[in-house]
Phi, psi and omega in degrees: 000136179280128181286138180292151182296155180294146177298161178301321178243103181236109183293343180281346180257146175242107175301137183311322183278001177268359178288147183302124180277169173280126181082182181301141177282126181277127183229154172244134179247115177262134186078042191290339181267359178274185183299311179295315183297316181293325177288327175294319177299320178298316179300316182294314183297332179273000179223061186296333179277351185258325183230151170224122180276124180261338182206148178230146173224150176207163180291323179124008182280343181221074184293323176301319178294316180299314180297319179297319177297316181299318181291315183294325181269349180053057183281162177277328185214149176231133180244137176230125185290328179275106187298330182284001180262004186298312182300315179296321178294317180299320179294320179295321178292316182298324179298332180268320185279336185084176187280338185264334185279131179293142178278156172294158175298138179250122175254139184220151178114168181302332181269359184299315178300321179294320178297320178292323180297334180269359182288168183293117177192180178263310186230139174248121173265113179265098179252019177293144177265131174097170183291350176299344179281357182299315183300320179291322176301311180296320181295317180296318180293316180296329179279357178083014180282153168286131184253111171272105194260110171253347181272080185298329185299325182294325178287321184293314183280336183237034184313304180298327178293318179293317180298329183289336185246340184284136175268155180306132178078006184278339181253131173242116184289144181248338172308138186301322181293318184281331172296321178297314178298318179305317181286318182293331180295343176295347182280358180194176178270167181302316179295342182274355182280121178272313179197159173258138178241110181266125181270149177228138178292336186092351178066192183284351187245021179302132178093350179274149176278168179297324178297322180289338181281345186297332186257005183289152184254166174304321178298321177298314184292330182277355181269070181290137186287339185229326187253145173256110186223173176289167184302316182298310182293324181294317177293321177299328176290324180292323178275348188068012170301322179302323180289324175298318177298323181291328175296315177298317180298318180298319178300315183288321182290317190250359176059043177252133181300152182301327182285358175244022175236117183244159177241132176230142181273127182225091190302328185286341177060032176266324174269114190272339169172170186219156173237124176261133181258168189294342179272004180095354179281142177237128176253130180242145172256125186231156177169163178303153181289086182222115185290349180294336178292304178294329177296313180297321178295320178297321180284326188259353185307138012271012177260161175259151182260110182302137176069025180301323178199160178296145177271188179290144175266101184275004177273354177244158181286144178230145171232118180248124184250152177223133182228150174292153179288134175272092185287343178286316179283330183232081184281001187294327182291316177297320178297319180295321177300316179299315180297314181296325178294321178292320177068206181060227180272357183298316176300325178295320177296314179303310184292316182294317179298320179296317180301318178294319182290323176297318176300318179294321178296315181295332178274358180081018182258000183209134176290161183303312181292342178289342181299298184289324178300317180290319178300318179298322178294319179296316179298317180297317180293326177295325178069204183259012183297333180257014181278167180115184184258343180283125186206141174235163179298318175301325176301314181297313183296319179295318180296319179295318180299315179297316183296319179295316180296316181292322178296320178297319179296315181293326179298324181285341181271097177056042177066027176087357183285000000 
């Protein structure tokens, strides 16, 4: 019997470049001014002898923060995706470095993060938000870097492309759920895995019916009960689209069929996910809801970073609850399973349409329930023409362009209904 290929993220494998290097490990942080990036910078600053940041990238929305990070970390290069922000970035850097100190190299343009991802380093943390991070994911993998992956969208929209270039053990997941699965999978072999159980907080609207969700506002959706995230991810958590994306990501990372990946609602967000084995045993990875733990593991794998974040306080009482997913109120997970099963460009259509619909909701142009309803219409109209395993980067980009345009059109028609 021919053995199936190793999953993209296999904790039993150690990519050669994931072995502990001599001296501080050189890392590049993409999306450094976002939620993942700022927490990664915090992990690095508290472990100066363990990590050294050689490059930072950001879209360009917070140049003072980017310049401050570059100066404090003394990086070799800074990348900004918005090319028209170069002059402003240089001025911000000069104000910190002074007239005599040389500035780091500045890379600019849409391809700048990908160029930085291919630069000389050990590990690339991809914390970019959205499918725009695909090019950087591919660049890091092609350059042989260890990829600490927080940009789930790049894997979801470009799964076959990523699989074609990633070497066994080259990807370490940083999403808290997939980092938990990655760790729990160490408890058994691949044939012993019965199913993956991905936990969801349930977001701010757990327990509400679909009718009750019709009137919620952007402020309501952005009030996540446990996690502090950017607007896109926070709204995706409220619709549970984020959980649907994570089901697709788990399938791609660990090579487990969709019918063996389940979602359970866990409001306290202490159990980050679980693996059930064929003997009936279930291993869970638990800890306070703090992204610094999976970030530190992604940067330090195969080692752990002591004191990355506080652990559980076992001197106080805890109550951890688990509930089945209400698929009637939150149909996004079932839709994502369907999309992931079809494959090809369909996940790209799903993700791009969702990004447009979330933007419309935040702008007050689409009701909350209209997000998933509109995405489902776009997916249905796209059909199965883009399904299958054959995929190219132009295919993905074309599908995304069509999906964004169609989502915008539908949004204008009676608020997306």
